[in-house]
C-alpha positions in Angstrom: -38.1 161.3 -8.6 -34.4 160.9 -9.3 -34.1 164.7 -9.6 -35.6 165.1 -6.2 -33.2 162.5 -4.7 -30.3 164.3 -6.3 -31.3 167.6 -5.0 -31.9 166.2 -1.5 -28.5 164.6 -1.4 -26.8 167.8 -2.6 -28.6 169.8 0.1 -27.7 167.3 2.8 -24.1 167.3 1.8 -23.9 171.1 1.8 -25.6 171.2 5.3 -23.1 168.6 6.6 -20.2 170.5 5.3 -21.4 173.7 6.9 -21.8 172.0 10.3 -18.3 170.5 10.0 -16.9 173.9 9.1 -18.5 175.6 12.1 -17.5 172.7 14.5 -13.9 173.0 13.3 -13.8 176.7 13.9 -15.4 176.3 17.4 -13.0 173.5 18.4 -9.9 175.6 17.8 -10.9 178.1 20.5 -11.3 176.9 24.1 -11.4 178.3 27.6 -8.4 177.1 29.6 -8.4 177.4 33.4 -4.8 177.4 34.7 -4.5 176.5 38.4 -1.3 176.9 40.3 -0.5 175.3 43.7 2.4 175.8 46.1 3.3 172.3 47.2 6.3 173.3 49.4 6.4 172.3 53.1 4.9 174.6 55.7 7.0 177.7 56.3 9.1 177.0 53.2 9.4 178.8 49.8 6.7 181.0 48.4 6.2 182.2 44.8 5.6 185.5 43.2 2.7 185.7 40.6 3.1 183.3 37.7 3.5 184.9 34.3 2.1 182.6 31.6 1.6 182.6 27.9 0.0 180.3 25.4 2.0 180.7 22.2 3.5 179.4 19.0 6.8 178.3 20.6 8.9 181.2 19.5 9.5 183.1 22.8 12.7 181.8 24.5 13.1 183.6 27.8 16.3 182.1 29.0 18.9 179.3 28.4 20.8 177.1 30.9 24.4 178.3 30.9 23.6 181.5 29.2 23.6 185.0 30.6 20.2 186.1 31.9 18.6 188.8 29.8 16.2 191.6 30.9 13.0 189.6 30.4 13.9 186.7 32.8 15.7 189.1 35.2 12.4 191.0 35.5 10.8 187.7 36.7 13.7 186.4 38.8 14.5 189.7 40.6 11.3 191.0 42.3 8.8 189.0 40.3 7.1 191.9 38.5 7.9 190.5 35.0 7.2 193.6 33.0 10.1 193.1 30.6 9.1 189.4 30.3 5.6 190.3 29.2 6.8 193.0 26.8 9.4 190.7 25.2 6.8 188.0 24.9 4.3 190.3 23.1 7.1 191.4 20.7 8.2 187.9 19.9 4.7 186.5 19.5 2.0 189.1 19.0 -0.8 186.5 18.7 0.1 184.8 22.1 -2.4 184.8 24.9 -0.7 186.0 28.0 -1.6 186.6 31.7 -0.5 186.7 35.3 -1.9 184.3 37.9 -2.5 185.4 41.5 -0.5 187.3 44.0 2.1 185.9 46.5 1.5 182.1 46.7 2.3 180.9 50.2 2.9 177.2 51.0 -0.3 175.2 50.7 -2.2 177.8 48.8 -3.5 177.9 45.2 -4.8 180.4 42.6 -6.3 180.2 39.1 -7.0 182.1 35.9 -9.1 181.3 32.9 -7.9 182.4 29.4 -9.5 182.0 26.0 -7.0 180.2 23.8 -6.8 179.5 20.0 -5.2 176.1 20.1 -4.2 176.2 16.5 -2.2 179.4 16.9 -1.0 178.8 20.4 -0.5 175.2 21.3 2.6 175.8 23.5 2.7 176.9 27.2 5.5 179.1 28.7 5.7 180.3 32.3 7.9 182.0 34.8 7.8 183.1 38.5 10.2 184.2 41.2 10.8 181.9 44.2 11.2 183.7 47.5 13.1 184.3 49.7 15.9 184.7 47.2 17.9 187.2 45.3 17.2 185.8 41.8 15.8 182.3 41.9 12.8 181.4 39.7 10.8 178.6 38.0 10.2 178.5 34.3 10.7 176.5 31.1 14.1 176.6 29.4 12.9 175.5 26.0 10.0 177.4 24.4 8.6 174.2 22.9 9.0 172.0 26.1 5.3 172.0 26.9 3.0 171.5 23.9 -0.4 171.4 25.5 -2.5 170.9 22.4 -2.2 168.6 19.4 -3.0 169.5 15.8 -6.7 168.7 16.4 -7.0 170.9 19.5 -7.0 168.1 22.0 -5.2 168.6 25.4 -1.9 166.7 25.4 -1.2 167.0 29.1 -3.3 168.0 32.2 -0.5 169.2 34.5 3.1 170.3 35.0 4.9 169.4 38.2 8.1 171.1 39.4 10.5 169.8 42.0 13.1 171.6 44.0 15.9 170.5 41.7 14.1 172.4 38.8 14.4 175.8 40.5 16.7 178.2 38.5 19.3 180.7 39.6 19.4 183.6 37.1 23.0 184.4 38.1 22.1 188.1 37.8 22.2 189.1 41.5 24.8 188.3 44.1 23.6 185.9 46.8 23.0 188.0 49.9 20.3 187.3 52.5 20.4 190.9 53.6 19.4 192.0 50.1 17.0 189.1 49.3 13.4 189.6 48.5 10.9 188.6 51.2 13.5 188.6 54.0 15.8 191.5 53.3 16.1 194.9 51.6 16.2 194.4 47.9 17.6 197.9 47.4 20.9 196.5 48.6 21.2 194.2 45.6 24.4 193.9 43.6 24.9 192.6 40.1 26.5 189.2 39.8 26.9 188.9 36.0 27.0 185.1 36.0 24.9 182.6 34.0 21.6 180.7 34.5 22.0 177.5 36.5 19.9 175.1 38.6 20.1 175.9 42.3 17.9 175.2 45.3 20.6 174.8 48.0 20.7 178.5 48.7 17.4 178.4 50.5 18.9 176.8 53.6 20.8 180.0 54.2 17.5 181.8 54.9 16.4 179.4 57.7 15.3 181.2 60.8 14.7 184.6 59.0 11.3 186.3 59.3 9.5 186.5 56.0 7.4 189.3 54.6 4.3 187.2 55.3 5.3 186.9 59.0 6.4 183.3 59.2 9.9 182.1 60.2 11.4 180.5 57.1 12.5 176.9 57.1 13.5 175.5 53.7 13.0 171.8 54.5 13.6 171.1 50.7 15.3 168.0 49.4 16.1 167.0 45.8 12.8 165.1 45.6 10.6 167.8 47.1 7.6 168.8 45.0 7.3 172.5 45.1 4.8 173.6 42.5 2.1 172.3 40.2 0.3 173.8 37.2 -2.9 172.1 36.1 -5.1 172.8 33.0 -8.8 172.4 32.6 -10.4 172.9 29.2 -14.0 173.9 28.3 -15.5 174.6 24.9 -16.5 178.1 23.8 -19.8 178.7 22.0 -18.8 181.2 19.4 -21.6 183.6 18.3 -19.8 184.2 15.0 -19.9 180.6 14.1 -23.5 180.3 14.9 -24.3 183.3 12.8 -22.3 181.8 10.0 -24.2 178.5 10.3 -27.6 180.2 10.4 -26.8 182.3 7.3 -25.4 179.2 5.5 -28.5 177.1 6.3 -30.7 179.9 5.0 -28.7 180.0 1.8 -28.9 176.2 1.4 -32.6 176.3 2.0 -33.1 179.1 -0.6 -31.1 177.3 -3.3 -32.9 174.0 -2.6 -36.3 175.7 -2.8 -35.5 177.3 -6.1 -34.3 174.0 -7.5 -37.5 172.3 -6.4 -39.5 175.0 -8.2 -37.3 174.6 -11.2 -37.9 170.8 -11.3 -41.7 171.3 -11.0 -41.7 173.8 -13.8 -39.7 171.5 -16.0 -42.2 168.7 -15.3 -45.1 170.9 -16.3 -43.5 171.8 -19.6 -42.6 168.2 -20.3 -46.3 167.2 -19.7 
């Protein structure tokens, strides 16, 4: 009887450990839906597609007071972000990257769902051009500013809000409405060779100009104006690999338990 109880407890412990292992592997990987919203006033600023990356905190795209490098210039001037994506991939090959939506007009939203390993990539980095402008953008100065997931894979924060005072000037292109994206001819651009700074006051100079979307621009921004919001929704991922591992493990546990029971019965027969 004691031998049966011992075998039963050993089998139960092995099964519990197997379930815990599979649950841990599954919890590390989640589907994250990233939603972006343009909160600016009607006829005010619009945003180019948002470049995003869930990462290990090693990719630093720019620094306040420093000269803008090619990655952030590719975001701030035209919004394409090709160099930003390339540099991100080189700095953190295991990062999960993407681009959300097209031109985001005032009052509109867009979203993208990405599969994220929260253990490898707990941090969130982003960047998008703000238009009309020559080289204004939004983004995070510090690569570790936004840690979305804690060590156990729980979501730390559900949203990131951006105000007008948090809009950056790359300092890479001379301010000139005639050469500004969305209202001018960007082929007329001239290099500025300055440094990254905070700046939203320039938008007032575009008031009255017709935008590429057809509306007459009116900044209407103040220091307290909310201009952009990023929200995060998380859902679990059923991983076929984990289930296969669990099934194989349960079969192995059952096989070992069965053999041990047979062994116990045989020992009892010889003892008799």
